[in-house]
C-alpha positions, 0 to 999 in steps of 0.5 A, spaced: 145 858 681 149 856 676 151 850 680 144 848 681 143 849 673 149 844 672 146 839 677 139 839 674 142 838 667 146 832 670 140 829 673 136 830 667 141 827 663 142 821 668 134 820 668 134 820 660 140 815 659 138 811 665 131 810 662 133 808 655 138 803 658 133 800 663 128 800 657 133 797 652 134 791 657 127 790 658 126 790 650 121 796 651 121 801 645 125 797 640 125 798 633 122 791 629 126 788 624 122 790 618 121 797 620 129 798 621 130 795 614 125 800 611 129 805 614 136 803 614 136 799 607 140 794 611 139 788 616 140 790 624 146 788 627 146 781 630 148 780 637 155 778 637 157 771 640 163 771 645 168 765 645 175 764 648 179 764 641 185 769 641 184 776 639 176 775 639 176 781 645 176 787 640 172 783 635 166 782 640 166 789 643 166 792 636 160 787 634 157 789 641 158 797 640 154 796 633 149 791 636 147 797 642 147 802 636 142 799 632 138 796 638 137 801 644 130 803 646 126 809 642 132 809 637 127 810 631 123 815 635 129 819 636 132 819 629 125 821 626 124 827 631 131 829 629 131 828 622 124 832 622 127 837 626 132 838 621 128 837 615 123 843 617 129 847 617 131 845 610 137 841 612 137 833 610 139 829 616 143 824 611 145 828 605 149 822 602 142 818 602 137 823 601 138 831 598 132 836 599 130 839 593 125 844 591 117 844 591 117 837 596 122 833 591 127 829 595 132 826 591 137 820 592 144 822 594 151 819 593 150 813 597 146 810 591 151 809 586 154 815 587 148 818 583 150 826 585 157 825 582 154 822 576 149 829 576 155 834 577 159 830 572 165 828 577 164 821 575 165 820 567 167 814 563 174 814 561 175 811 554 177 804 556 170 804 560 166 807 555 168 802 550 168 796 555 161 798 557 158 798 549 162 792 548 158 788 553 152 790 549 154 789 542 156 782 544 149 781 546 146 784 540 151 780 536 149 773 539 141 775 538 143 777 531 146 770 530 139 767 532 135 772 528 132 775 535 132 783 535 135 786 541 133 793 544 136 796 550 132 802 554 135 807 558 130 810 563 133 817 566 133 818 573 129 824 576 135 828 577 135 828 569 128 829 568 127 835 573 133 838 574 130 845 576 128 842 583 135 840 585 137 845 590 141 851 588 148 848 590 147 842 585 149 844 578 148 839 573 154 838 568 153 839 561 155 832 560 155 826 564 155 818 564 148 818 561 150 823 555 157 820 554 153 814 552 147 817 548 152 822 544 156 816 541 154 811 536 153 805 541 153 800 536 146 797 538 139 799 538 139 803 544 133 807 546 133 813 551 127 816 554 130 822 556 128 827 551 121 824 551 120 824 558 122 832 558 118 834 553 112 830 556 113 835 562 109 841 558 103 836 558 104 832 565 107 837 569 110 834 575 106 827 575 112 823 571 116 822 577 113 821 584 116 827 589 118 822 594 120 816 591 126 815 586 122 812 580 117 814 575 110 814 576 105 810 573 104 816 568 112 817 567 112 809 566 106 810 561 110 815 557 116 811 556 111 805 554 109 809 548 115 810 546 118 803 547 112 800 543 112 805 537 120 804 537 118 796 536 113 797 531 118 799 526 120 791 526 113 788 529 108 792 525 102 788 529 104 791 535 098 796 538 100 801 543 095 802 549 092 809 548 090 813 554 089 820 556 089 824 563 082 821 564 084 814 564 089 816 571 086 817 578 091 822 581 090 822 589 094 826 594 099 821 598 103 823 604 110 820 602 114 815 599 120 811 599 125 817 600 121 820 606 122 813 609 129 813 608 130 820 611 126 818 617 121 824 616 114 824 620 111 830 616 106 829 611 109 830 604 105 834 598 106 827 594 101 824 589 099 817 587 097 815 580 092 809 579 089 806 572 082 807 571 078 801 567 079 802 560 075 798 554 081 796 551 084 793 557 084 786 557 082 782 564 084 775 562 092 776 563 095 769 566 101 769 570 105 763 571 112 761 574 118 758 569 115 751 571 108 753 568 104 753 575 099 759 575 100 764 580 095 769 582 094 776 578 090 781 576 090 786 569 092 792 573 097 788 577 105 789 576 110 784 576 115 786 582 122 787 582 126 780 582 120 776 579 122 771 574 115 769 571 111 769 565 105 773 563 100 771 557 095 775 554 091 771 549 089 777 545 095 779 543 101 776 539 109 776 539 113 773 545 118 778 549 123 777 553 124 783 558 131 783 562 129 788 567 130 793 574 126 796 578 123 801 573 120 795 570 115 794 575 110 800 573 112 799 566 110 792 566 102 793 567 102 796 560 107 791 557 102 786 559 097 789 555 101 789 548 104 782 548 102 775 547 107 772 552 112 776 556 118 772 560 121 777 565 127 776 569 131 781 573 138 780 570 144 780 575 149 775 572 155 778 570 157 773 566 151 772 562 150 765 563 142 766 565 142 771 559 144 765 554 140 760 558 133 763 557 134 766 550 135 759 548 130 756 552 124 761 550 126 763 543 123 770 544 121 774 538 125 780 541 129 782 547 128 788 551 133 790 556 131 795 561 136 799 566 135 806 570 140 811 568 143 811 575 145 804 575 149 805 568 156 803 571 153 797 574 152 794 567 159 794 565 158 787 565 163 782 563 161 777 557 166 772 556 161 767 556 157 771 551 164 771 547 165 763 548 157 762 546 158 766 539 164 762 538 161 756 539 155 757 535 158 756 528 166 758 529 171 754 527 178 753 530 183 755 524 190 757 528 192 754 535 199 755 538 202 754 544 206 760 548 213 758 546 211 759 538 211 767 540 218 767 543 222 770 537 216 773 533 213 778 538 214 785 535 213 792 538 213 790 545 212 795 551 214 795 558 216 787 557 222 784 560 225 777 561 222 774 556 223 766 556 219 759 555 218 754 560 214 748 559 211 751 552 209 757 555 211 764 554 213 767 560 215 775 561 215 780 566 211 787 566 215 793 568 209 798 568 201 798 568 201 798 560 204 792 558 203 790 550 205 787 544 204 786 537 202 779 535 205 776 529 201 775 523 196 770 523 192 767 518 185 770 518 180 769 512 177 776 509 171 779 511 169 773 516 168 774 523 173 772 528 175 771 535 181 770 539 181 765 544 187 766 549 189 762 555 194 766 559 196 768 567 196 774 570 199 777 577 193 781 579 185 782 577 185 786 571 182 788 564 185 785 558 184 788 551 185 786 544 186 792 539 185 791 532 185 795 525 181 795 519 181 799 513 177 804 516 182 806 521 189 804 521 192 806 528 190 803 534 185 806 538 180 805 543 174 805 538 177 798 535 178 794 541 175 789 545 176 789 553 175 783 558 176 782 565 181 777 567 182 774 574 188 773 578 192 767 576 190 763 569 184 765 565 181 763 558 178 768 555 175 769 548 175 776 545 170 777 539 171 782 534 165 785 533 167 787 525 170 784 519 176 786 515 182 785 519 186 780 515 193 782 514 193 787 519 197 787 526 193 785 532 195 788 539 194 784 546 195 788 552 194 782 557 193 787 563 194 793 567 199 791 573 206 790 574 208 783 575 209 776 571 205 774 566 204 767 562 201 766 555 200 759 555 196 759 548 193 763 543 187 760 538 184 763 532 176 762 531 173 764 525 165 764 522 167 760 516 159 760 514 158 767 514 
């Protein structure tokens, strides 16, 4: 009897695998690319091409294995049934992507910017990372300040932060995470965080601020954030008028599930909702949408500006020009912002060197700049800003001191982890014996109470962070709070370290050219100063 059962199992297995193989060869039951991309958040593996080059055999069969895994018949259906079966038992088929919470809440997992490690506090900024993060925004703030344009950064909390009570019991939020590290310190620029506003709004709106099966806020959550933003901007622009809405202005309908449900490949209907906006007597229907070249695009008053769109919205009934550097949280926010400003320039901000930032500011000259980003992508906004530093120096800075590396040969003071100092072709060469090489620069003439920058031409053995430490009257010891961090590439770099404050005349400056061992070269160091202010 046991042998018969084994034979039946083998026959069933052969029939199933054979059916899948035949169906795959015939192209039956194949997942279409659009569905695959929606489910997997990636493109399916393309069929590898054979060639007779040496070493191609392993590469070809590795590619063939991936191709078959992505394209066998009924793949989607089997994954969906398996994932749904686990979900009904309270288990996520892919906890790295989606965490199953309470009350039908689905939360993003660590595959998305290590979001759960952010929640539990496993990921923290160290002192240097926090300073570098803040300094990238301080540079933007200073650049806009020189142009007379107010800068506002807005941080939108993730669903995990607003609804921690719906996280599974095994996930315990940290008392302080990366988000808290930022908002609990003085950022040095106007940073508006919406965490407290949204959490306090739960008393009135309940679970309607974020969709249960999506990672973004709902129209209602976006409206609460919008009110906070407009009321904050009104302190500088008193003619801004917020759009006043209440519960009756939103239509709430049941919805079977959003993005996170599809990421987890669930077949069951979820207990989620969709919110839409009722027509309102103060809602302007004469909104105009164009591209940057001025071509008019189809648009309605309740439409959103989508993620990655670079467009301009005109509202002839309002005043003020706003430039928005945005991420996906701005999609639902855009419908409300469009009702409050005469002109809004939207741009998805993604260039780490800030070239697009400066180019758009100088082209459109807005009345104000709003930089919106989600909490879960905080680490992604640790942006290199050498272009901004150079721009700041370029605006009205004057070169007051420039010396080749050889000038510093016998003038270096208090150097650390540095040996083999010598001069070759007017450049200063040395070797770092550790991961923290540094030296005190010789005294260089700085004008009292003037903004200054150091333009350093140097070479490093590997990609690393370079850092300048400076002293002021308020602090006489080198520390991370009084430093400027820039990302340097392997090889030769010309970086501009912009000092965000004055008062460093006749005080030592320390240069840490990198954080790796190896051979370094200082080609030249130049002082740039704002002699007009």
